[in-house]
HTML snippet that shows the backbone in 3Dmol.js (N, CA, C, O; Angstrom):
<script src="https://3Dmol.org/build/3Dmol-min.js"></script>
<div id="view" style="width:600px;height:400px;position:relative"></div>
<script>
const pdb = `
ATOM      1  N   MET A   1      88.465 103.925  57.928  1.00  0.00           N
ATOM      2  CA  MET A   1      87.853 103.519  59.183  1.00  0.00           C
ATOM      3  C   MET A   1      88.872 103.606  60.336  1.00  0.00           C
ATOM      4  O   MET A   1      88.578 104.163  61.394  1.00  0.00           O
ATOM      5  N   PHE A   2      90.058 103.054  60.115  1.00  0.00           N
ATOM      6  CA  PHE A   2      91.099 103.081  61.149  1.00  0.00           C
ATOM      7  C   PHE A   2      91.486 104.514  61.486  1.00  0.00           C
ATOM      8  O   PHE A   2      91.757 104.833  62.643  1.00  0.00           O
ATOM      9  N   GLY A   3      91.511 105.379  60.474  1.00  0.00           N
ATOM     10  CA  GLY A   3      91.861 106.781  60.684  1.00  0.00           C
ATOM     11  C   GLY A   3      90.856 107.486  61.583  1.00  0.00           C
ATOM     12  O   GLY A   3      91.237 108.312  62.413  1.00  0.00           O
ATOM     13  N   LYS A   4      89.566 107.164  61.423  1.00  0.00           N
ATOM     14  CA  LYS A   4      88.529 107.772  62.259  1.00  0.00           C
ATOM     15  C   LYS A   4      88.674 107.325  63.718  1.00  0.00           C
ATOM     16  O   LYS A   4      88.520 108.123  64.642  1.00  0.00           O
ATOM     17  N   ILE A   5      88.969 106.054  63.902  1.00  0.00           N
ATOM     18  CA  ILE A   5      89.150 105.537  65.259  1.00  0.00           C
ATOM     19  C   ILE A   5      90.369 106.182  65.911  1.00  0.00           C
ATOM     20  O   ILE A   5      90.340 106.554  67.084  1.00  0.00           O
ATOM     21  N   LEU A   6      91.430 106.306  65.136  1.00  0.00           N
ATOM     22  CA  LEU A   6      92.644 106.938  65.650  1.00  0.00           C
ATOM     23  C   LEU A   6      92.391 108.403  66.011  1.00  0.00           C
ATOM     24  O   LEU A   6      92.864 108.881  67.041  1.00  0.00           O
ATOM     25  N   MET A   7      91.651 109.107  65.170  1.00  0.00           N
ATOM     26  CA  MET A   7      91.320 110.514  65.425  1.00  0.00           C
ATOM     27  C   MET A   7      90.450 110.640  66.678  1.00  0.00           C
ATOM     28  O   MET A   7      90.668 111.535  67.495  1.00  0.00           O
ATOM     29  N   LEU A   8      89.475 109.755  66.830  1.00  0.00           N
ATOM     30  CA  LEU A   8      88.609 109.772  68.002  1.00  0.00           C
ATOM     31  C   LEU A   8      89.415 109.496  69.271  1.00  0.00           C
ATOM     32  O   LEU A   8      89.215 110.155  70.292  1.00  0.00           O
ATOM     33  N   ALA A   9      90.316 108.531  69.208  1.00  0.00           N
ATOM     34  CA  ALA A   9      91.158 108.214  70.361  1.00  0.00           C
ATOM     35  C   ALA A   9      92.035 109.410  70.735  1.00  0.00           C
ATOM     36  O   ALA A   9      92.213 109.703  71.917  1.00  0.00           O
ATOM     37  N   ALA A  10      92.575 110.089  69.745  1.00  0.00           N
ATOM     38  CA  ALA A  10      93.410 111.261  70.003  1.00  0.00           C
ATOM     39  C   ALA A  10      92.589 112.370  70.658  1.00  0.00           C
ATOM     40  O   ALA A  10      93.063 113.014  71.594  1.00  0.00           O
ATOM     41  N   LEU A  11      91.375 112.599  70.184  1.00  0.00           N
ATOM     42  CA  LEU A  11      90.514 113.627  70.770  1.00  0.00           C
ATOM     43  C   LEU A  11      90.143 113.291  72.214  1.00  0.00           C
ATOM     44  O   LEU A  11      90.122 114.170  73.076  1.00  0.00           O
ATOM     45  N   VAL A  12      89.855 112.027  72.469  1.00  0.00           N
ATOM     46  CA  VAL A  12      89.524 111.606  73.829  1.00  0.00           C
ATOM     47  C   VAL A  12      90.727 111.805  74.745  1.00  0.00           C
ATOM     48  O   VAL A  12      90.577 112.274  75.873  1.00  0.00           O
ATOM     49  N   LEU A  13      91.904 111.455  74.271  1.00  0.00           N
ATOM     50  CA  LEU A  13      93.118 111.619  75.063  1.00  0.00           C
ATOM     51  C   LEU A  13      93.389 113.093  75.366  1.00  0.00           C
ATOM     52  O   LEU A  13      93.756 113.435  76.490  1.00  0.00           O
ATOM     53  N   ILE A  14      93.216 113.949  74.393  1.00  0.00           N
ATOM     54  CA  ILE A  14      93.421 115.389  74.591  1.00  0.00           C
ATOM     55  C   ILE A  14      92.404 115.939  75.588  1.00  0.00           C
ATOM     56  O   ILE A  14      92.758 116.719  76.473  1.00  0.00           O
ATOM     57  N   ALA A  15      91.142 115.535  75.447  1.00  0.00           N
ATOM     58  CA  ALA A  15      90.104 116.003  76.367  1.00  0.00           C
ATOM     59  C   ALA A  15      90.394 115.531  77.790  1.00  0.00           C
ATOM     60  O   ALA A  15      90.233 116.293  78.743  1.00  0.00           O
ATOM     61  N   TRP A  16      90.818 114.286  77.932  1.00  0.00           N
ATOM     62  CA  TRP A  16      91.142 113.748  79.254  1.00  0.00           C
ATOM     63  C   TRP A  16      92.300 114.523  79.885  1.00  0.00           C
ATOM     64  O   TRP A  16      92.259 114.850  81.071  1.00  0.00           O
ATOM     65  N   ALA A  17      93.326 114.813  79.095  1.00  0.00           N
ATOM     66  CA  ALA A  17      94.483 115.552  79.603  1.00  0.00           C
ATOM     67  C   ALA A  17      94.073 116.956  80.050  1.00  0.00           C
ATOM     68  O   ALA A  17      94.553 117.449  81.071  1.00  0.00           O
ATOM     69  N   PHE A  18      93.194 117.592  79.294  1.00  0.00           N
ATOM     70  CA  PHE A  18      92.725 118.931  79.638  1.00  0.00           C
ATOM     71  C   PHE A  18      91.960 118.913  80.956  1.00  0.00           C
ATOM     72  O   PHE A  18      92.192 119.761  81.817  1.00  0.00           O
ATOM     73  N   VAL A  19      91.062 117.968  81.120  1.00  0.00           N
ATOM     74  CA  VAL A  19      90.265 117.870  82.345  1.00  0.00           C
ATOM     75  C   VAL A  19      91.159 117.535  83.537  1.00  0.00           C
ATOM     76  O   VAL A  19      90.989 118.104  84.615  1.00  0.00           O
ATOM     77  N   ALA A  20      92.102 116.626  83.356  1.00  0.00           N
ATOM     78  CA  ALA A  20      93.005 116.243  84.448  1.00  0.00           C
ATOM     79  C   ALA A  20      93.850 117.425  84.895  1.00  0.00           C
ATOM     80  O   ALA A  20      94.053 117.625  86.093  1.00  0.00           O
ATOM     81  N   ARG A  21      94.336 118.199  83.957  1.00  0.00           N
ATOM     82  CA  ARG A  21      95.166 119.355  84.307  1.00  0.00           C
ATOM     83  C   ARG A  21      94.338 120.430  85.009  1.00  0.00           C
ATOM     84  O   ARG A  21      94.810 121.047  85.964  1.00  0.00           O
ATOM     85  N   ALA A  22      93.119 120.657  84.549  1.00  0.00           N
ATOM     86  CA  ALA A  22      92.260 121.673  85.158  1.00  0.00           C
ATOM     87  C   ALA A  22      91.884 121.287  86.582  1.00  0.00           C
ATOM     88  O   ALA A  22      91.743 122.160  87.438  1.00  0.00           O
ATOM     89  N   SER A  23      91.720 120.002  86.847  1.00  0.00           N
ATOM     90  CA  SER A  23      91.301 119.578  88.180  1.00  0.00           C
ATOM     91  C   SER A  23      92.449 119.563  89.178  1.00  0.00           C
ATOM     92  O   SER A  23      92.202 119.457  90.379  1.00  0.00           O
ATOM     93  N   GLN A  24      93.687 119.663  88.731  1.00  0.00           N
ATOM     94  CA  GLN A  24      94.819 119.667  89.652  1.00  0.00           C
ATOM     95  C   GLN A  24      94.782 120.873  90.570  1.00  0.00           C
ATOM     96  O   GLN A  24      95.134 120.753  91.744  1.00  0.00           O
ATOM     97  N   GLY A  25      94.371 122.024  90.082  1.00  0.00           N
ATOM     98  CA  GLY A  25      94.342 123.233  90.892  1.00  0.00           C
ATOM     99  C   GLY A  25      93.133 123.315  91.798  1.00  0.00           C
ATOM    100  O   GLY A  25      93.117 124.109  92.739  1.00  0.00           O
ATOM    101  N   ALA A  26      92.126 122.513  91.532  1.00  0.00           N
ATOM    102  CA  ALA A  26      90.912 122.574  92.323  1.00  0.00           C
ATOM    103  C   ALA A  26      91.172 122.073  93.736  1.00  0.00           C
ATOM    104  O   ALA A  26      91.729 120.992  93.929  1.00  0.00           O
ATOM    105  N   GLY A  27      90.764 122.868  94.721  1.00  0.00           N
ATOM    106  CA  GLY A  27      90.902 122.447  96.094  1.00  0.00           C
ATOM    107  C   GLY A  27      92.305 122.489  96.641  1.00  0.00           C
ATOM    108  O   GLY A  27      92.592 121.872  97.667  1.00  0.00           O
ATOM    109  N   ALA A  28      93.160 123.187  95.993  1.00  0.00           N
ATOM    110  CA  ALA A  28      94.531 123.272  96.480  1.00  0.00           C
ATOM    111  C   ALA A  28      94.535 123.946  97.843  1.00  0.00           C
ATOM    112  O   ALA A  28      93.862 124.955  98.051  1.00  0.00           O
ATOM    113  N   ALA A  29      95.283 123.390  98.748  1.00  0.00           N
ATOM    114  CA  ALA A  29      95.326 123.905 100.108  1.00  0.00           C
ATOM    115  C   ALA A  29      96.565 124.764 100.317  1.00  0.00           C
ATOM    116  O   ALA A  29      97.612 124.537  99.711  1.00  0.00           O
ATOM    117  N   ALA A  30      96.419 125.756 101.191  1.00  0.00           N
ATOM    118  CA  ALA A  30      97.556 126.590 101.573  1.00  0.00           C
ATOM    119  C   ALA A  30      98.164 126.011 102.846  1.00  0.00           C
ATOM    120  O   ALA A  30      97.459 125.404 103.652  1.00  0.00           O
ATOM    121  N   HIS A  31      99.444 126.192 103.024  1.00  0.00           N
ATOM    122  CA  HIS A  31     100.128 125.753 104.236  1.00  0.00           C
ATOM    123  C   HIS A  31     100.222 126.926 105.210  1.00  0.00           C
ATOM    124  O   HIS A  31     100.446 128.066 104.803  1.00  0.00           O
ATOM    125  N   TYR A  32     100.051 126.642 106.474  1.00  0.00           N
ATOM    126  CA  TYR A  32     100.168 127.664 107.512  1.00  0.00           C
ATOM    127  C   TYR A  32     100.940 127.067 108.683  1.00  0.00           C
ATOM    128  O   TYR A  32     100.601 125.988 109.170  1.00  0.00           O
ATOM    129  N   THR A  33     101.967 127.763 109.130  1.00  0.00           N
ATOM    130  CA  THR A  33     102.731 127.331 110.295  1.00  0.00           C
ATOM    131  C   THR A  33     102.205 128.064 111.521  1.00  0.00           C
ATOM    132  O   THR A  33     102.180 129.294 111.557  1.00  0.00           O
ATOM    133  N   VAL A  34     101.790 127.307 112.513  1.00  0.00           N
ATOM    134  CA  VAL A  34     101.225 127.869 113.737  1.00  0.00           C
ATOM    135  C   VAL A  34     102.301 128.657 114.479  1.00  0.00           C
ATOM    136  O   VAL A  34     103.421 128.190 114.679  1.00  0.00           O
ATOM    137  N   LYS A  35     101.919 129.868 114.880  1.00  0.00           N
ATOM    138  CA  LYS A  35     102.824 130.748 115.629  1.00  0.00           C
ATOM    139  C   LYS A  35     102.411 130.768 117.105  1.00  0.00           C
ATOM    140  O   LYS A  35     101.276 130.421 117.430  1.00  0.00           O
ATOM    141  N   PRO A  36     103.319 131.169 117.998  1.00  0.00           N
ATOM    142  CA  PRO A  36     102.946 131.277 119.414  1.00  0.00           C
ATOM    143  C   PRO A  36     101.743 132.213 119.582  1.00  0.00           C
ATOM    144  O   PRO A  36     101.719 133.307 119.017  1.00  0.00           O
ATOM    145  N   GLY A  37     100.766 131.785 120.346  1.00  0.00           N
ATOM    146  CA  GLY A  37      99.570 132.584 120.585  1.00  0.00           C
ATOM    147  C   GLY A  37      98.444 132.316 119.606  1.00  0.00           C
ATOM    148  O   GLY A  37      97.322 132.771 119.830  1.00  0.00           O
ATOM    149  N   ASP A  38      98.709 131.586 118.520  1.00  0.00           N
ATOM    150  CA  ASP A  38      97.657 131.259 117.555  1.00  0.00           C
ATOM    151  C   ASP A  38      96.651 130.291 118.163  1.00  0.00           C
ATOM    152  O   ASP A  38      96.995 129.421 118.963  1.00  0.00           O
ATOM    153  N   THR A  39      95.408 130.469 117.761  1.00  0.00           N
ATOM    154  CA  THR A  39      94.349 129.505 118.053  1.00  0.00           C
ATOM    155  C   THR A  39      93.647 129.213 116.741  1.00  0.00           C
ATOM    156  O   THR A  39      93.791 129.962 115.775  1.00  0.00           O
ATOM    157  N   LEU A  40      92.892 128.132 116.703  1.00  0.00           N
ATOM    158  CA  LEU A  40      92.121 127.863 115.491  1.00  0.00           C
ATOM    159  C   LEU A  40      91.167 129.020 115.207  1.00  0.00           C
ATOM    160  O   LEU A  40      90.942 129.383 114.052  1.00  0.00           O
ATOM    161  N   TRP A  41      90.614 129.591 116.266  1.00  0.00           N
ATOM    162  CA  TRP A  41      89.691 130.717 116.101  1.00  0.00           C
ATOM    163  C   TRP A  41      90.405 131.906 115.459  1.00  0.00           C
ATOM    164  O   TRP A  41      89.886 132.502 114.515  1.00  0.00           O
ATOM    165  N   SER A  42      91.593 132.255 115.964  1.00  0.00           N
ATOM    166  CA  SER A  42      92.304 133.423 115.421  1.00  0.00           C
ATOM    167  C   SER A  42      92.731 133.189 113.969  1.00  0.00           C
ATOM    168  O   SER A  42      92.703 134.113 113.157  1.00  0.00           O
ATOM    169  N   ILE A  43      93.120 131.968 113.649  1.00  0.00           N
ATOM    170  CA  ILE A  43      93.485 131.653 112.262  1.00  0.00           C
ATOM    171  C   ILE A  43      92.256 131.766 111.372  1.00  0.00           C
ATOM    172  O   ILE A  43      92.323 132.334 110.282  1.00  0.00           O
ATOM    173  N   ALA A  44      91.135 131.223 111.837  1.00  0.00           N
ATOM    174  CA  ALA A  44      89.901 131.267 111.051  1.00  0.00           C
ATOM    175  C   ALA A  44      89.436 132.702 110.818  1.00  0.00           C
ATOM    176  O   ALA A  44      89.025 133.051 109.711  1.00  0.00           O
ATOM    177  N   VAL A  45      89.501 133.534 111.860  1.00  0.00           N
ATOM    178  CA  VAL A  45      89.058 134.931 111.736  1.00  0.00           C
ATOM    179  C   VAL A  45      89.953 135.703 110.769  1.00  0.00           C
ATOM    180  O   VAL A  45      89.468 136.519 109.986  1.00  0.00           O
ATOM    181  N   SER A  46      91.261 135.444 110.824  1.00  0.00           N
ATOM    182  CA  SER A  46      92.184 136.216 109.988  1.00  0.00           C
ATOM    183  C   SER A  46      92.234 135.741 108.538  1.00  0.00           C
ATOM    184  O   SER A  46      92.628 136.508 107.660  1.00  0.00           O
ATOM    185  N   ARG A  47      91.848 134.503 108.268  1.00  0.00           N
ATOM    186  CA  ARG A  47      92.015 133.953 106.917  1.00  0.00           C
ATOM    187  C   ARG A  47      90.713 133.754 106.147  1.00  0.00           C
ATOM    188  O   ARG A  47      90.742 133.613 104.924  1.00  0.00           O
ATOM    189  N   TYR A  48      89.574 133.739 106.834  1.00  0.00           N
ATOM    190  CA  TYR A  48      88.310 133.409 106.172  1.00  0.00           C
ATOM    191  C   TYR A  48      87.236 134.432 106.501  1.00  0.00           C
ATOM    192  O   TYR A  48      87.197 134.987 107.600  1.00  0.00           O
ATOM    193  N   ALA A  49      86.368 134.669 105.528  1.00  0.00           N
ATOM    194  CA  ALA A  49      85.193 135.510 105.757  1.00  0.00           C
ATOM    195  C   ALA A  49      84.068 134.603 106.258  1.00  0.00           C
ATOM    196  O   ALA A  49      84.089 133.394 106.027  1.00  0.00           O
ATOM    197  N   GLY A  50      83.114 135.178 106.927  1.00  0.00           N
ATOM    198  CA  GLY A  50      81.978 134.392 107.390  1.00  0.00           C
ATOM    199  C   GLY A  50      82.183 133.873 108.802  1.00  0.00           C
ATOM    200  O   GLY A  50      83.034 134.358 109.547  1.00  0.00           O
ATOM    201  N   ASP A  51      81.390 132.886 109.146  1.00  0.00           N
ATOM    202  CA  ASP A  51      81.394 132.311 110.490  1.00  0.00           C
ATOM    203  C   ASP A  51      82.692 131.541 110.739  1.00  0.00           C
ATOM    204  O   ASP A  51      82.980 130.579 110.027  1.00  0.00           O
ATOM    205  N   PRO A  52      83.475 131.948 111.733  1.00  0.00           N
ATOM    206  CA  PRO A  52      84.736 131.251 112.021  1.00  0.00           C
ATOM    207  C   PRO A  52      84.543 129.775 112.359  1.00  0.00           C
ATOM    208  O   PRO A  52      85.438 128.960 112.134  1.00  0.00           O
ATOM    209  N   ARG A  53      83.375 129.435 112.899  1.00  0.00           N
ATOM    210  CA  ARG A  53      83.134 128.029 113.252  1.00  0.00           C
ATOM    211  C   ARG A  53      83.157 127.129 112.027  1.00  0.00           C
ATOM    212  O   ARG A  53      83.622 125.991 112.100  1.00  0.00           O
ATOM    213  N   ASP A  54      82.657 127.630 110.900  1.00  0.00           N
ATOM    214  CA  ASP A  54      82.709 126.846 109.658  1.00  0.00           C
ATOM    215  C   ASP A  54      84.151 126.629 109.218  1.00  0.00           C
ATOM    216  O   ASP A  54      84.527 125.528 108.816  1.00  0.00           O
ATOM    217  N   ALA A  55      84.952 127.682 109.296  1.00  0.00           N
ATOM    218  CA  ALA A  55      86.364 127.578 108.908  1.00  0.00           C
ATOM    219  C   ALA A  55      87.109 126.638 109.847  1.00  0.00           C
ATOM    220  O   ALA A  55      87.931 125.839 109.399  1.00  0.00           O
ATOM    221  N   ILE A  56      86.830 126.726 111.143  1.00  0.00           N
ATOM    222  CA  ILE A  56      87.479 125.835 112.108  1.00  0.00           C
ATOM    223  C   ILE A  56      87.132 124.384 111.797  1.00  0.00           C
ATOM    224  O   ILE A  56      87.997 123.510 111.848  1.00  0.00           O
ATOM    225  N   TYR A  57      85.880 124.133 111.480  1.00  0.00           N
ATOM    226  CA  TYR A  57      85.466 122.769 111.129  1.00  0.00           C
ATOM    227  C   TYR A  57      86.236 122.265 109.909  1.00  0.00           C
ATOM    228  O   TYR A  57      86.718 121.132 109.898  1.00  0.00           O
ATOM    229  N   ARG A  58      86.350 123.115 108.876  1.00  0.00           N
ATOM    230  CA  ARG A  58      87.069 122.707 107.650  1.00  0.00           C
ATOM    231  C   ARG A  58      88.553 122.484 107.933  1.00  0.00           C
ATOM    232  O   ARG A  58      89.142 121.529 107.426  1.00  0.00           O
ATOM    233  N   ILE A  59      89.163 123.358 108.739  1.00  0.00           N
ATOM    234  CA  ILE A  59      90.580 123.182 109.097  1.00  0.00           C
ATOM    235  C   ILE A  59      90.755 121.877 109.869  1.00  0.00           C
ATOM    236  O   ILE A  59      91.689 121.116 109.614  1.00  0.00           O
ATOM    237  N   ASP A  60      89.856 121.626 110.808  1.00  0.00           N
ATOM    238  CA  ASP A  60      89.899 120.402 111.606  1.00  0.00           C
ATOM    239  C   ASP A  60      89.803 119.167 110.707  1.00  0.00           C
ATOM    240  O   ASP A  60      90.573 118.220 110.864  1.00  0.00           O
ATOM    241  N   GLN A  61      88.871 119.178 109.781  1.00  0.00           N
ATOM    242  CA  GLN A  61      88.691 118.038 108.880  1.00  0.00           C
ATOM    243  C   GLN A  61      89.898 117.841 107.969  1.00  0.00           C
ATOM    244  O   GLN A  61      90.339 116.711 107.758  1.00  0.00           O
ATOM    245  N   LYS A  62      90.428 118.921 107.435  1.00  0.00           N
ATOM    246  CA  LYS A  62      91.559 118.842 106.503  1.00  0.00           C
ATOM    247  C   LYS A  62      92.810 118.294 107.174  1.00  0.00           C
ATOM    248  O   LYS A  62      93.613 117.614 106.535  1.00  0.00           O
ATOM    249  N   ASN A  63      92.979 118.589 108.469  1.00  0.00           N
ATOM    250  CA  ASN A  63      94.194 118.208 109.187  1.00  0.00           C
ATOM    251  C   ASN A  63      93.996 117.031 110.140  1.00  0.00           C
ATOM    252  O   ASN A  63      94.926 116.643 110.848  1.00  0.00           O
ATOM    253  N   HIS A  64      92.804 116.467 110.161  1.00  0.00           N
ATOM    254  CA  HIS A  64      92.495 115.324 111.030  1.00  0.00           C
ATOM    255  C   HIS A  64      92.852 115.629 112.486  1.00  0.00           C
ATOM    256  O   HIS A  64      93.447 114.807 113.183  1.00  0.00           O
ATOM    257  N   LEU A  65      92.473 116.833 112.925  1.00  0.00           N
ATOM    258  CA  LEU A  65      92.745 117.234 114.305  1.00  0.00           C
ATOM    259  C   LEU A  65      91.743 116.555 115.231  1.00  0.00           C
ATOM    260  O   LEU A  65      90.601 116.305 114.846  1.00  0.00           O
ATOM    261  N   HIS A  66      92.165 116.266 116.421  1.00  0.00           N
ATOM    262  CA  HIS A  66      91.287 115.701 117.441  1.00  0.00           C
ATOM    263  C   HIS A  66      91.212 116.721 118.569  1.00  0.00           C
ATOM    264  O   HIS A  66      92.017 116.702 119.500  1.00  0.00           O
ATOM    265  N   GLY A  67      90.231 117.609 118.465  1.00  0.00           N
ATOM    266  CA  GLY A  67      90.131 118.698 119.424  1.00  0.00           C
ATOM    267  C   GLY A  67      90.698 119.970 118.819  1.00  0.00           C
ATOM    268  O   GLY A  67      90.970 120.043 117.621  1.00  0.00           O
ATOM    269  N   SER A  68      90.868 120.965 119.668  1.00  0.00           N
ATOM    270  CA  SER A  68      91.296 122.270 119.165  1.00  0.00           C
ATOM    271  C   SER A  68      92.724 122.620 119.555  1.00  0.00           C
ATOM    272  O   SER A  68      93.126 123.778 119.441  1.00  0.00           O
ATOM    273  N   VAL A  69      93.493 121.644 120.010  1.00  0.00           N
ATOM    274  CA  VAL A  69      94.859 121.917 120.462  1.00  0.00           C
ATOM    275  C   VAL A  69      95.803 121.964 119.264  1.00  0.00           C
ATOM    276  O   VAL A  69      95.926 120.999 118.510  1.00  0.00           O
ATOM    277  N   ILE A  70      96.466 123.109 119.107  1.00  0.00           N
ATOM    278  CA  ILE A  70      97.518 123.263 118.103  1.00  0.00           C
ATOM    279  C   ILE A  70      98.745 123.814 118.820  1.00  0.00           C
ATOM    280  O   ILE A  70      98.623 124.463 119.859  1.00  0.00           O
ATOM    281  N   VAL A  71      99.917 123.559 118.271  1.00  0.00           N
ATOM    282  CA  VAL A  71     101.155 123.983 118.936  1.00  0.00           C
ATOM    283  C   VAL A  71     102.019 124.778 117.965  1.00  0.00           C
ATOM    284  O   VAL A  71     101.994 124.519 116.762  1.00  0.00           O
ATOM    285  N   PRO A  72     102.784 125.747 118.473  1.00  0.00           N
ATOM    286  CA  PRO A  72     103.676 126.519 117.610  1.00  0.00           C
ATOM    287  C   PRO A  72     104.606 125.593 116.822  1.00  0.00           C
ATOM    288  O   PRO A  72     105.159 124.629 117.353  1.00  0.00           O
ATOM    289  N   GLY A  73     104.754 125.919 115.546  1.00  0.00           N
ATOM    290  CA  GLY A  73     105.586 125.120 114.656  1.00  0.00           C
ATOM    291  C   GLY A  73     104.803 124.073 113.891  1.00  0.00           C
ATOM    292  O   GLY A  73     105.297 123.524 112.906  1.00  0.00           O
ATOM    293  N   GLN A  74     103.587 123.790 114.334  1.00  0.00           N
ATOM    294  CA  GLN A  74     102.756 122.798 113.652  1.00  0.00           C
ATOM    295  C   GLN A  74     102.352 123.330 112.282  1.00  0.00           C
ATOM    296  O   GLN A  74     101.999 124.502 112.149  1.00  0.00           O
ATOM    297  N   MET A  75     102.401 122.482 111.274  1.00  0.00           N
ATOM    298  CA  MET A  75     102.010 122.863 109.917  1.00  0.00           C
ATOM    299  C   MET A  75     100.554 122.458 109.701  1.00  0.00           C
ATOM    300  O   MET A  75     100.186 121.300 109.899  1.00  0.00           O
ATOM    301  N   LEU A  76      99.739 123.417 109.295  1.00  0.00           N
ATOM    302  CA  LEU A  76      98.337 123.154 109.000  1.00  0.00           C
ATOM    303  C   LEU A  76      98.087 123.340 107.514  1.00  0.00           C
ATOM    304  O   LEU A  76      98.671 124.218 106.879  1.00  0.00           O
ATOM    305  N   LEU A  77      97.221 122.510 106.969  1.00  0.00           N
ATOM    306  CA  LEU A  77      96.728 122.717 105.614  1.00  0.00           C
ATOM    307  C   LEU A  77      95.437 123.506 105.734  1.00  0.00           C
ATOM    308  O   LEU A  77      94.514 123.091 106.435  1.00  0.00           O
ATOM    309  N   LEU A  78      95.368 124.636 105.056  1.00  0.00           N
ATOM    310  CA  LEU A  78      94.167 125.460 105.095  1.00  0.00           C
ATOM    311  C   LEU A  78      93.389 125.252 103.808  1.00  0.00           C
ATOM    312  O   LEU A  78      93.912 125.472 102.716  1.00  0.00           O
ATOM    313  N   PRO A  79      92.135 124.827 103.938  1.00  0.00           N
ATOM    314  CA  PRO A  79      91.318 124.590 102.733  1.00  0.00           C
ATOM    315  C   PRO A  79      90.964 125.878 102.024  1.00  0.00           C
ATOM    316  O   PRO A  79      90.283 125.851 100.998  1.00  0.00           O
TER     317      PRO A  79
END
`;
const viewer = $3Dmol.createViewer("view");
viewer.addModel(pdb, "pdb");
viewer.setStyle({}, {cartoon: {color: "spectrum"}});
viewer.zoomTo();
viewer.render();
</script>
């Protein structure tokens, strides 16, 4: 009986470790350093397919930006 419980606990632990490791890579963000002349629009157009407004919204949310002002040297997390 104790052996079955121990085996079950080991299987649960292994499964948990597998799921935890797999989820670490999910949603990983890329870093981008703003260059002179960059705008959120230009970054969105160059890095994402589709409507740039969606990408700008995601960049804004990821970086807690208030407005569209970015400055050279600023580090952005790109979703």
